[in-house]
N, C-alpha and C positions, 0 to 999 in steps of 0.2 A: 471883289467877289463876283462878279463875273466873266473876270480874264479867268482865274481859280476855274472854273466851269467852263471853258471854251476849253482854254488846259484839257482839259478831260474830257475834253468832248473826241479829241481832236487827237491824243493818247488810245481813246475806244477804238477812232476809229482807222487809229495802223497796230495798234493788236488783232483788232479783225482782222485786217488787210493780208497780217500775218500769219493768219490762221488759217485766210484764205488760200492763202500759195504755198503753204506749206502741206492742203487735204487734197491741194491741185496737183505736188509733188504727188504722192502720196498716190493717187490715182493713179500717176501715169506708169510708177513704179508695178506699184498693180496689176496696169493694164499689161504692162511690156512681161510680168513673171508667168500672166496667166499665156501672150503669144507666145513667148518659147514655151511652158510648156506645151503647148499641141503642135509645138515644131517637132518637140521633140517623140512625143509622140506617135509625128508622121511616118517620118523616122525610122523608129523602132517597129513601127506596123511594113513598111517596107522594108523593111531587113527578114520581118517575122514571114513573108511570101515564097521565097523561094523555097527558104524550108518545109513550108503549112506546105507546099504543090508539090514538092519531092518524097513527102513523108508521104501525101493521095495517091501517089502515083504506083510507091513501091506496094500500095498494102488493093491497089485493086483491080 
């Protein structure tokens, strides 16, 4: 009986370890996605700046 509970404890800790690794992976993926979104926004802003400047110069 003691061996059975020890095996279950090891199995439970391995399951928790796998879940922790999966969460870390998803955290890395989500942070990479956030970084990529911010980088895309920065490029969009850089691309729009000359257009905004020209429009303001024509109106002004």
